[in-house]
MITORSE-954031 format. One record per residue (C-alpha): residue in three letters; y, z, x. Coordinates in nm, 3 decimals, padded with zeros to 5 digits. Last residue first. Layout:
residues N
(pt ALA,(Y,Z,X)),
...
END
This chain:
residues 171
(pt GLY,(02.981,-02.972,-06.400)),
(pt MET,(03.081,-02.595,-06.383)),
(pt MET,(03.309,-02.701,-06.085)),
(pt LYS,(03.418,-03.067,-06.244)),
(pt GLN,(03.515,-02.890,-06.630)),
(pt LEU,(03.678,-02.609,-06.393)),
(pt ALA,(03.903,-02.842,-06.229)),
(pt MET,(04.030,-03.078,-06.557)),
(pt ALA,(04.075,-02.773,-06.741)),
(pt THR,(04.328,-02.610,-06.455)),
(pt ALA,(04.502,-02.994,-06.363)),
(pt TYR,(04.544,-02.998,-06.794)),
(pt MET,(04.726,-02.606,-06.826)),
(pt GLY,(04.891,-02.715,-06.481)),
(pt LEU,(05.005,-02.999,-06.633)),
(pt GLY,(05.092,-02.766,-06.927)),
(pt PHE,(05.302,-02.538,-06.649)),
(pt VAL,(05.532,-02.810,-06.491)),
(pt ALA,(05.628,-02.907,-06.788)),
(pt HIS,(05.774,-02.570,-06.853)),
(pt THR,(05.864,-02.576,-06.559)),
(pt VAL,(06.053,-02.960,-06.648)),
(pt ILE,(06.218,-02.847,-06.943)),
(pt SER,(06.363,-02.513,-06.775)),
(pt HIS,(06.463,-02.638,-06.499)),
(pt LEU,(06.640,-02.942,-06.745)),
(pt ARG,(06.782,-02.688,-06.940)),
(pt ALA,(06.919,-02.514,-06.635)),
(pt ILE,(07.133,-02.844,-06.485)),
(pt TRP,(07.246,-02.882,-06.820)),
(pt PRO,(07.370,-02.546,-06.846)),
(pt ARG,(07.582,-02.568,-06.539)),
(pt PRO,(07.739,-02.211,-06.457)),
(pt ALA,(07.500,-02.047,-06.735)),
(pt ARG,(07.667,-01.977,-07.094)),
(pt SER,(07.506,-02.180,-07.247)),
(pt ALA,(07.194,-02.114,-07.100)),
(pt ALA,(06.949,-02.244,-07.394)),
(pt VAL,(07.107,-01.999,-07.626)),
(pt GLY,(07.339,-01.771,-07.388)),
(pt MET,(07.302,-01.701,-07.093)),
(pt GLY,(07.292,-01.243,-07.083)),
(pt MET,(06.899,-01.217,-07.005)),
(pt GLY,(06.786,-01.188,-07.307)),
(pt PRO,(06.998,-01.522,-07.399)),
(pt GLN,(06.829,-01.720,-07.148)),
(pt MET,(06.481,-01.493,-07.228)),
(pt ILE,(06.459,-01.556,-07.627)),
(pt PHE,(06.584,-01.880,-07.761)),
(pt PHE,(06.622,-02.099,-07.456)),
(pt PRO,(06.339,-01.957,-07.197)),
(pt PHE,(06.071,-01.966,-07.532)),
(pt VAL,(06.173,-02.272,-07.708)),
(pt VAL,(06.037,-02.393,-07.350)),
(pt THR,(05.736,-02.379,-07.501)),
(pt ALA,(05.765,-02.707,-07.632)),
(pt VAL,(05.700,-02.889,-07.299)),
(pt GLY,(05.402,-02.729,-07.212)),
(pt PHE,(05.227,-02.775,-07.558)),
(pt ALA,(05.316,-03.172,-07.516)),
(pt LEU,(05.161,-03.154,-07.214)),
(pt ALA,(04.827,-02.985,-07.262)),
(pt PRO,(04.823,-03.223,-07.556)),
(pt TRP,(04.873,-03.542,-07.390)),
(pt LEU,(04.656,-03.469,-07.045)),
(pt THR,(04.322,-03.432,-07.202)),
(pt PRO,(04.046,-03.220,-07.162)),
(pt ALA,(03.736,-03.233,-07.257)),
(pt SER,(03.510,-02.935,-07.236)),
(pt LEU,(03.855,-02.683,-07.290)),
(pt TRP,(03.989,-02.954,-07.550)),
(pt ALA,(03.657,-02.940,-07.730)),
(pt MET,(03.758,-02.538,-07.830)),
(pt GLY,(04.010,-02.676,-08.022)),
(pt GLU,(04.325,-02.765,-07.985)),
(pt LEU,(04.548,-02.546,-08.157)),
(pt ALA,(04.334,-02.241,-08.083)),
(pt VAL,(04.310,-02.438,-07.721)),
(pt LEU,(04.670,-02.402,-07.673)),
(pt THR,(04.717,-02.104,-07.845)),
(pt LEU,(04.459,-01.920,-07.542)),
(pt ALA,(04.654,-02.173,-07.338)),
(pt PHE,(05.018,-01.971,-07.408)),
(pt VAL,(04.889,-01.667,-07.419)),
(pt LEU,(04.746,-01.670,-07.066)),
(pt GLY,(05.055,-01.771,-06.953)),
(pt ILE,(05.248,-01.545,-07.160)),
(pt LEU,(05.095,-01.256,-06.949)),
(pt TYR,(05.092,-01.431,-06.638)),
(pt HIS,(05.514,-01.381,-06.658)),
(pt VAL,(05.442,-01.027,-06.847)),
(pt THR,(05.240,-00.896,-06.520)),
(pt TRP,(05.567,-01.040,-06.319)),
(pt GLY,(05.824,-00.834,-06.493)),
(pt VAL,(05.652,-00.546,-06.533)),
(pt ALA,(05.557,-00.505,-06.142)),
(pt ALA,(05.894,-00.592,-06.092)),
(pt GLU,(06.086,-00.327,-06.266)),
(pt HIS,(05.815,-00.062,-06.204)),
(pt ALA,(06.124,00.177,-06.174)),
(pt ARG,(06.393,00.051,-06.356)),
(pt PRO,(06.758,-00.096,-06.193)),
(pt LYS,(07.058,-00.039,-06.364)),
(pt ALA,(07.237,-00.330,-06.507)),
(pt ALA,(07.440,-00.623,-06.270)),
(pt PRO,(07.166,-00.846,-06.311)),
(pt ILE,(07.067,-00.772,-06.686)),
(pt PRO,(07.458,-00.870,-06.795)),
(pt VAL,(07.620,-00.519,-06.862)),
(pt GLN,(07.561,-00.331,-07.168)),
(pt ALA,(07.155,-00.360,-07.092)),
(pt PRO,(07.016,-00.416,-07.438)),
(pt ARG,(07.014,-00.285,-07.761)),
(pt SER,(06.707,-00.089,-07.944)),
(pt GLU,(06.630,00.148,-07.651)),
(pt PRO,(06.253,-00.002,-07.669)),
(pt LEU,(06.434,-00.348,-07.473)),
(pt TYR,(06.532,-00.189,-07.176)),
(pt LEU,(06.207,-00.232,-07.029)),
(pt LEU,(06.181,-00.567,-07.121)),
(pt TRP,(06.549,-00.686,-06.982)),
(pt ARG,(06.440,-00.506,-06.632)),
(pt GLY,(06.091,-00.650,-06.583)),
(pt VAL,(06.260,-00.978,-06.680)),
(pt LEU,(06.497,-00.935,-06.389)),
(pt ALA,(06.221,-00.821,-06.186)),
(pt TYR,(06.053,-01.161,-06.309)),
(pt ASN,(06.328,-01.309,-06.063)),
(pt LEU,(06.315,-01.640,-06.190)),
(pt ALA,(06.340,-01.878,-05.855)),
(pt PRO,(06.611,-02.019,-05.688)),
(pt THR,(06.689,-02.414,-05.676)),
(pt GLY,(06.765,-02.475,-05.281)),
(pt PHE,(06.605,-02.836,-05.402)),
(pt LEU,(06.347,-02.887,-05.175)),
(pt ARG,(06.236,-02.520,-05.054)),
(pt LYS,(06.342,-02.386,-05.383)),
(pt ARG,(06.158,-02.638,-05.600)),
(pt LEU,(05.826,-02.577,-05.396)),
(pt LEU,(05.833,-02.223,-05.444)),
(pt ALA,(05.932,-02.276,-05.872)),
(pt TRP,(05.627,-02.492,-05.844)),
(pt LEU,(05.380,-02.304,-05.703)),
(pt ASP,(05.471,-02.044,-05.946)),
(pt THR,(05.446,-02.334,-06.231)),
(pt ILE,(05.047,-02.382,-06.067)),
(pt ALA,(04.995,-01.978,-06.108)),
(pt THR,(05.072,-01.989,-06.440)),
(pt ALA,(04.872,-02.329,-06.511)),
(pt GLY,(04.594,-02.141,-06.287)),
(pt LEU,(04.581,-01.750,-06.539)),
(pt GLY,(04.611,-02.033,-06.862)),
(pt VAL,(04.323,-02.244,-06.781)),
(pt ALA,(04.139,-01.964,-06.572)),
(pt LEU,(04.216,-01.712,-06.932)),
(pt THR,(04.063,-02.012,-07.163)),
(pt GLN,(03.790,-02.029,-06.935)),
(pt ALA,(03.652,-01.705,-06.971)),
(pt LEU,(03.838,-01.676,-07.369)),
(pt ILE,(03.523,-02.018,-07.400)),
(pt HIS,(03.227,-01.824,-07.146)),
(pt SER,(03.275,-01.491,-07.406)),
(pt LEU,(03.254,-01.712,-07.683)),
(pt PRO,(02.925,-01.786,-07.596)),
(pt VAL,(02.842,-02.211,-07.596)),
(pt PRO,(02.621,-02.320,-07.831)),
(pt ASN,(02.302,-02.427,-07.725)),
(pt ASP,(02.227,-02.636,-08.029)),
(pt ILE,(02.436,-02.683,-08.368)),
(pt HIS,(02.321,-02.724,-08.656)),
(pt MET,(02.532,-02.884,-08.891)),
END
């Protein structure tokens, strides 16, 4: 099959990275709004950085991460990894849905993928931060789970919204 005017890979990557950055920024705006509306604190990305900086020692901190000795540059590490994860998630969505999704974004794949990514905090981040699998050791586990699911749904909506905005700008 002959394709007229194929889209350069660099363009696809740039657009996908913009989707990841945009969706992550929308998620961060949601966290600010959630704090203002409901008094729910946002995730402290310095603690994420602290947890990651303890990983090379082949053991987690001997105390829960919030009580562990702070590490140099933990906030920068945490925020950087937060945005890198958003980029990886966007790349994964485009790899699963195909490049056609970028040119004609649809809501349901992005929303479903965003919600599916909740497995990462449930089975990696929350246990790693001392909260147990799916926040089982949190003071109110179901509230913590609900916040995680909603936040990841917002990320999915953010991927869709960013992809749509890019289409309108380019089109």
